[in-house]
C-alpha positions in Angstrom: -14.1 -5.8 -8.7 -15.8 -2.3 -9.7 -16.2 0.5 -7.1 -18.5 3.5 -7.0 -19.7 6.2 -4.7 -23.4 6.0 -3.7 -24.9 8.2 -1.0 -21.6 8.9 0.3 -20.8 5.1 0.7 -18.5 3.0 -1.3 -20.2 0.5 -3.3 -18.2 -2.6 -4.2 -19.3 -5.0 -7.1 -17.7 -8.4 -7.1 -17.5 -10.5 -10.0 -18.7 -14.1 -9.1 -21.1 -16.7 -10.4 -23.7 -14.7 -8.8 -23.2 -10.9 -9.1 -23.1 -9.7 -5.4 -23.4 -5.8 -4.7 -22.6 -4.4 -1.2 -22.5 -1.0 0.2 -20.3 -0.1 3.0 -20.1 3.3 5.3 -16.6 4.6 6.2 -17.6 4.2 9.8 -18.9 0.7 9.5 -15.7 -0.5 7.6 -13.3 1.3 10.5 -15.6 -0.7 13.2 -15.4 -3.9 11.1 -11.7 -3.6 11.0 -11.3 -2.7 14.7 -13.6 -5.9 15.6 -11.2 -8.2 13.4 -8.2 -6.8 14.8 -9.6 -7.3 18.4 -10.5 -11.0 17.6 -7.3 -11.4 16.1 -5.4 -10.0 19.1 -7.4 -12.1 21.5 -6.8 -15.1 19.6 -3.1 -14.5 19.4 -2.8 -13.8 23.3 -4.5 -17.2 23.9 -2.3 -19.1 21.8 0.9 -17.3 23.4 -0.6 -18.3 26.7 -1.0 -21.9 25.5 2.7 -22.0 24.1 4.0 -20.5 27.1 2.3 -23.3 29.4 3.5 -25.9 26.9 7.0 -24.5 27.1 7.0 -24.7 30.9 6.0 -28.1 30.8 8.6 -29.1 28.3 11.4 -27.4 30.4 10.0 -29.2 33.6 10.2 -32.5 31.7 13.9 -31.6 30.8 14.7 -30.6 34.3 13.4 -34.0 35.8 15.5 -35.9 33.2 12.2 -36.9 31.1 13.5 -35.5 27.9 14.0 -38.0 25.1 
């Protein structure tokens, strides 16, 4: 990757079969990072809730003598 500064923005050139050039403002990158982190946190919270539910069902099976 090549980096340059253009109009107070970071310009990134990636080497791929087709050359792709994108520009990013610092503020937009911060917003993007925050959105990705929120999505990750929401996903993790949802999966943890599912794991807790399954664990409680497993415990109930053990309590009732249904464990193999």
